[in-house]
N, C-alpha and C positions, 0 to 999 in steps of 0.2 A: 513234659506235661501233655496230656491228651488234648487234642483240639475239641472245642465245644460242639455239641450236637444241637441243631435247631429243631424245635418240635412245634408242629402245628397240631393243636388239640381241638377236636370238634365233638360236641355232644350230638347224639343221634337226632334225627328229625322227629317231629311230633307223632305221638301215638294217641289212639282213642282214650287210653288210660291216663295220659297226661291231662287231657281235657277233663276227664272225670275225677281228677285228683285221687286216682287209685294207685296204690303202691305196687310197683312192678318187681323191683329187686331182681331175683334170678329167673322170674317167670318170663317165658319167651314170647313177648308181645310184638307184633309187627307194626310197621308205620301205617298211619292213615294217609289219605290223599294229600293233605297239606304237608305231611312229613316227607312224602316222596318228592314233592315239589321242592321243599326246603333242601333236601339232599342234592337234588339236581342243581339248584342255585349255588350251593356251597362248592360243588364240583366245578362249575363254570368259573367261579371266583378264583379257583386254584389253577386254572388251566395254564396260566403262564409261568407258574412256579417251577423251580428246579427241585424235584422231590425224588429221593432215592428209595424210599420204602413206605408201604402203607400197612399199618397194623390196626387191628380192631378187636373189640370184644367178640366172643363167639355167639352172643345172643342176636336174634334175627334183626331187631331194630337198629343195632349198630352195624351189623354185617351188610344189611340192605343199604344203609347210608354210605358205607364204604364202597359198595359196588358202584354207586353213581360216580364216586371219585376215581375208581379203577377204570371206568369207561372213558374218562377224560385223560387220565395220566398213562394208561396202558400198564399200570403196575398190578401185580396180583395182590389180593387181600390176604394177609397173614393174620390168622386169628389166635387169640391168647385168652384163656379163662381168667388170667390175672387181671385183665382189663374189665372184668364184669362189674356191674353195679354192686353196691353193698348188699349182702344177703340180709333180708328183713324177716326171715323165718315166718312165724304165723301172722305177721302184719301183711304179707304179700297177698294181693287180691282184694284188700280192704281199702275203703276210702279213708281220708283223714278223719271224717266225722264218725265213721264206724269204729275206728281205732279208739277215738276219744270215749265213745260209749262203752265199748267192750272191755277196754283195759285202761281206765283213767290214770292209774299210777304209772303204768309203763309209758303211756302217751306223754305224761309229764316229764319223765326221764328222757324220753326221745326229744321232746321240744327243748329241754334245757341242755341238750347235747352232752349228757353225762358220758364221759369218755369210755368207761368200762361197762356201760349198759348195753346188753344185747337182747333183742326180742328172742323169744324161745325159738331155737333152730336157726338163728341169724348171727350176724357179726356185730361186735362192738365197734365203735369208731376207732379205737386203738388198733384192733386187729385189721380193720379195713384199711386204715392209712398205711400200716406196715406192708400189707399185701400190694397195694397200688404203687407205692414208692419203690418197693423191691422190683416189681415188674417193669416199671418205667426205667429204672436204673439199668436193668439187664438188657432192655431194648436199646436205650440210647448209647450205651457203651460200644455197641456194634457199629455205630455210624459216625466216627469222629470226622468233624469238618463237613458233615453232610446235613441234609434236612429230611425229616420224616414226618408223616402224618399219623396221628393216633386218633381213632374214632372210638369214643367210649360213652360214658353216661354222666348225668348231672352230678352224682356223688363223687365220681372220679375227678371231674373238672374242679369241684370244690376242694378236694384234697390237693390237687396240683396248684391251685391258686394259693392256698394256705401255706404250702411248702415254699412256693416261690416268693411269698411276701412275709415269710417267717411269722405267721399268725397261728395262735393256739387253736386246738380243736373246738374249744368252747367260745371262741370270739364270735360276736354277732356278725352275721354275713351282711355286707353292704355291697357286694359285687353281684353281677348278673351271671346266670348260667343258662342262657337261652338255647333252645333247640337249634342246631345247625349253625350256631355262632362260631366264628373263627377266632381262636385264642393262640397266642404265640409265646413260646418260652425258650429259654436257652439252658441247656443241660451241660454241666461240667462235673467231674468227680466230687466237687465240693457241694453240689446241689443244683437246684433250679433257680433261675432268675426270670422275672416277668419282663416280657418285651411288649406285648399288646394283648388286650383282653376284650372280649364281647363285641367283636366287629360283626355287625349285622347289616352292613350296607347292601349286601346282596339279597336281603330278605325284606318283605313288607312288614311283618311282625312275627314274633316268636314267643311262645309261652316260656316263662321263667321256671326254674326248678321249684319255686314256691307253689307252682301248679302241678306238683308231683313229677 
C-alpha cells in the first residue's frame, strides 16, 4: 500500500473581481492589495511546516499567491493548467447580476448546479470535477508519505471538499471557501479524506466564494 500524501490546499488571495462578484474563470486576473497581504499571511502561517512541493494553477492570481509561499519555503512554484478554475465560457467577465439579466435560464441552471450544464465555451460541473480530481491524483501519487501545497481556486476547493466528504455535485454548500484559507486533506489511492478546513486564523477577514 502506498503511504498517504498530505495536502495543504489554499485558494488564491482576494482580487478586485472577487469584490465585484465578477466571474473570473480562466481570465487572468491579478491579486488586489488585500489579496497580496492574505498571500503573505498564509505563507507565514506555513513557515514551520515540512513541505516537499508547491503546485499551483498557472493563472496569475494563484501563481502570485504561491510565490509568497515560495519565498518562505524556498520551494519552486510548479504550475499546472489542470488546477485552473472552472471554465465559465461567456459568463467570464460578467457579474452575477449581469448573468441573471442576460441569460436567466442559464443562470438558473448554474444556480441549481445542474451537473451537465456548461455555459457556452465553458465546462460542466461533471467535466470540471473529473479534471480537478484527475490532476490532484496525478500530483499526490508522486509524494507518498510527504506533504505538498496546492494553490488553486474557489471552485477547485469546492470539488476537493465534496470529494473528501463524499458529497454530490448538487448538494447545497454549507462550507467556506475563503480567500487564502488553509485547508488540509489526506490523499490515498482510495481517495481524499478531510483533515481540517477553512483555517483563517492568520487572516483578519476573507471573502467567501459566494462573493465570486
